[in-house]
C-alpha positions, 0 to 999 in steps of 0.5 A, a space after each residue: 676325726 680319723 687324723 686326731 688321736 685323744 688320749 683324754 678329754 679334759 674338763 676346762 674351765 673358760 679355756 683359750 688355746 695358744 698355739 705355735 707352729 714351725 716352719 715359714 712363720 717361726 723367725 728366731 723360733 719365736 713360735 716354737 720357742 715361746 709356746 715350748 717355754 710356757 708349756 714345759 714351764 707350767 708342766 702342761 699335760 699332753 692329752 691329744 695329738 694330730 697326726 701329719 702324714 697327709 700334711 707334709 712333703 717329705 721329700 722337700 729339702 729341710 723336711 727331715 724333721 716332719 718325717 716319722 721317728 725310727 728306732 734301729 737296733 741291730 739291723 732290727 726296726 724296734 719302733 717308728 712313730 709318726 710326725 705328731 702335733 701335740 695338744 697340751 692342757 694346763 688348769 689355771 687357779 687363777 683365770 681360764 684353763 689353757 691349752 697348748 698346741 705345738 706343731 708344724 704349719 702344713 705344707 698340704 690340705 691346710 683347711 683340713 688341718 685347720 678343721 681338724 685343729 678347731 675340732 679338737 678345740 671345740 671338744 674342750 671348749 676353747 672360745 679364744 685362740 691365740 697363735 704366735 709367730 714370728 717375723 725377721 725385722 731390720 731393727 736393733 738387737 738392743 731394744 725391745 723387740 716389737 709384737 704386732 697382731 692381727 684379730 678376727 674381731 674389731 672389738 679385740 682391737 679395743 681389748 689389746 689397746 692396753 698393751 704395746 702393740 701394733 696392728 698389721 697392714 699387709 698384702 701378700 703371701 699368708 701363713 696359717 696364723 692368717 688362715 685361722 682367724 678366717 675359720 674361727 669366725 665360721 665356728 664362732 671363735 675369737 682369734 688374735 694372732 701375735 707376732 714377734 720381731 726377730 733381729 735382722 741386719 740384711 746389709 751385714 748378712 746377719 740374722 738372729 736364727 734363734 731369739 731368746 730375747 724375742 721369746 722374753 717378749 712374747 711370753 711377758 705379753 702373753 702371760 698378762 694377757 692370759 692372767 698367768 702368774 709365773 717367773 720368767 727370770 730365767 728366759 730373761 737371763 737367756 734373752 740377755 745372751 742375745 745382747 752379748 753375742 750380738 755386741 761381740 760382733 761390733 768389734 768383728 764387722 766394719 761399720 756395724 757399730 754405726 749402723 746399729 746406732 742409725 737403726 736406734 735412732 729410727 726405732 726410737 724415733 717411730 716409737 715416740 708418739 707423734 705431736 698432736 698440732 692445736 688445729 688436731 686438738 680442736 677436731 678432736 674436742 668438736 668430735 667428743 662434743 658431737 658424741 656427748 650430744 649424741 648420747 644426750 639424745 638417745 
């Protein structure tokens, strides 16, 4: 396609693609931070780019980073580089190879953007796509960030059941993370959209705009899913700085300590498994017995 620039067509073994996008779905920079960390840590090799001129409105406030990058020396224009969305690959000796994508959510022509994105994925044999997003949530910074998900196929929920993941119920405006699964189904690809939470205390106007603690939670989850064995200690320590900075606010913001304690109680209560009463247990036993009888009949 005319908006794809391909430098190399690597031969990959059962690759999965892991993508992150700047923009609306990037609270705490979880999306871009996690992907950038992984592709740098693994020294992934750049092999393709998706040109962005037709996907962005450069005149919008805050869109400076989307503009082409120029170099001017002594009044002479030396170089102009278009804004790019980049693909990298990494060969995994212990499992399937990986393709990483780091880009910006399109403001225009999202269907064409997704079509180009998936075209490249098809060319290198990708069958499953993971996307990483971030949302601001009113959860205590002292607790492990939540990770939630949407999937393109119900069977993927069973596969993810071994991980500490919540499945999303939502109605409202969506990002590319929700548009991609629909397109993946048409292409015969699987899609898992992972969302990490980043602390937000609206009552005290406190927001963690760059949250390595959430990156760590997301990267730790991804490495387990993708069977990638790397040392994350540097990222874990970077994440601890978030707790340190937030704790420093306790003595500066009146009522913040009590506010966080209340959130901790709510968070811990939500994370505990709900008790099952005797009547519910009896219903479960009846269902299990019916299933056993059905299997015998088959």
